[in-house]
N, C-alpha and C positions, 0 to 999 in steps of 0.2 A: 535430557534436554527438552524443553516444553515447545511444541509447535504451533498449537492452537487450542482455544477452549471454544465449545459449543454449547451455548446456554442462552439464558434469558437476562437481558439487561434489566437490572431490578434497581439500580440507582446510577446517576450520573451528574456531572458538573463539567465545567470547562477543563478541568485538569484530568479527571479520571472517570472511568465507569466501574460498576461492580457487576460481574457476571456471575450468575447463579447456575452451578453445573451441579445437578443432582443434590442440591441442598447445601452445597458448598459455595460460599461467595468469594470470589478472587477479585482483587482490587487491581486494575488495569490502568496505567496512565495512557492518554491518548492524545493525538494531535488535533483532530477536528471532531468536536462534540456532535455535529450533525450526521456523522457516519454511523451513529449508534443510537436508533429511536429506542426510547425508553419502553419496557415490558414486551419487546419483540425478542423472539429467538433469533440469535445470530451467531456466525461463525468469526471469531476474532483470532486473527494470526498474531502470534506473540513473538517479542525479542525479550529475551531474558537478560536482565542487567544484573551482574554480580560484582559487587566491590567489596573491598575490605571492611567497609563500615555500613553498607547497605545493599539490599537486593529487592528488586522489583521487576514488573513486567510492563512493556510498552506494547499497546495493542494497535492492530491495523485492520481496515475491513477488506484488503486484498492483499496477495502476495506482491503485487507491483508497488504499493506503497511501503510495504515492509522492505523492500529491496532498495527503494530510493533512500529510506532511513538508514539502512545498514551501509549503504555506500557513502552516505553524508557523514556518519560517525567514523568511517574509515579515514577521513581527512584528517591531516595533522592538526591537532589543537581543538577538534571538535568532539564534544562528548555527548551522551545520550540527551541530557537536560537542554543543552544548547541546541542540539538538533529539533528536538520537540518544540522548543519556544520559537525557533526560526520557521519550522514549517507551518507553525499555527498561523503565520501572517500571510500565507499564500496557499493556493490549491496545489495539488500535485502537478497539474498539468502546467500551471504558472511557473512551478520551480523548474520542471523540466526545460521550459522554454527560455528561462533566465540562463541555465547551463548552457543549453545549445547555442544561444545568441552570445553568450559571454559577457553579459550585461552586468558589470560590476556595481554600477550605480544603484540598480534594483536589488542586487544582492546585499549591498551594504545597508539597505533599508530594513532588512529583516531583523527582527529582535535577537540581539546577542552577537551579531555578525558585524565586526569592523572591517576596515580596510585591509588589513593584514589577513585576516580569517577569509575575507571574499576572494582575495587573490589566490590563497592556498586551495580554497574550494575549487575555484575554476581550473587551477593547475591540476589537482588531483581528479577531477570528475569530467572534465572536457572529453576525454577520450573513452571514458568507462561507461557513461550513459549513451548507449547505442542510438542510432537514428531509428531503429525498430522499436525500442523502448518508447522513445519520443512519440512516434506514430501511434503506437499501440494505445498510449495515454490519451491521444488526441481523438482517436476513433472509439474509444471505450463506450462513450455516451451513446453510441448508435446501436448498441446491443441491449437487449432485454435482460432482466435480472438473472433468469435461469441461464441465458446465453453466456452472460459474464462469468458466472460460476462454472459452467461446462468449460468455457475456454481456459479458465484457470486451472482447472483439473487436468485437462488435455495437455496444457504447457507443462504442467509438472510431470507428465509422462513423456515428455521430449519432443512434442510437436511444435512446430513453428506457428507463430500467430497468423501469419499470412495463409498458411495452409488451412488452419482452423477456421478462419473467416470465410475461406472460399468454400469450405464443407457447408458452414452455415448458410451462405447464399443459395446452395443447391437444396436446402431443405424448404419445402413449400409451407408446411405448417409452422406458424410463429408462436403457437401457444402450448408447446410441449413442456413437459417436466424436465428437471435437470437431468435426470437419468435417461430420459429419451433423447435429449440432445446430445448426451455423450454417445449413446449408441448408434443414433444416425450418423453423427460425425465420423465415428470409428468406422462404419460401414462404407462411407463415401472415400475416406482416406485410405 
């Protein structure tokens, strides 16, 4: 199973990007074009879709966005292409806000989501998108890029978001490398 690609974004449009990894170009469908600047080295977290008649990657800038996508396609009647189109109409924070507030009206405005699908999504996701995930998405912007990447790495090791942010608050230097943030946070925790 594919987990991520780390390479240079060599081509992009509204629907997909091409990631060059050691001379091999991978086409990856995306939700938000702005998440992947052209000609930058980027880590792209993948969801691998395999169907009887097609196979493709869907890429995300972080594990949180991937998690939201995976939860959305777990809803009855929502496939990967519908989820991609629906999430294009909102930011991830807005989507979490729609789910947490149970706003059927806003959910029905998303591309490909009708009244029946909106009700099903709210029914399936209302309890699974935890308040911690919603809070994490809202506070995400307060962290710098290296802190965000370090936080994702530490969360993948099993640390809680609140625990990680408390550790980051105790770090005096805000211009550390990704590796240094992880080391310092681990020392504190």
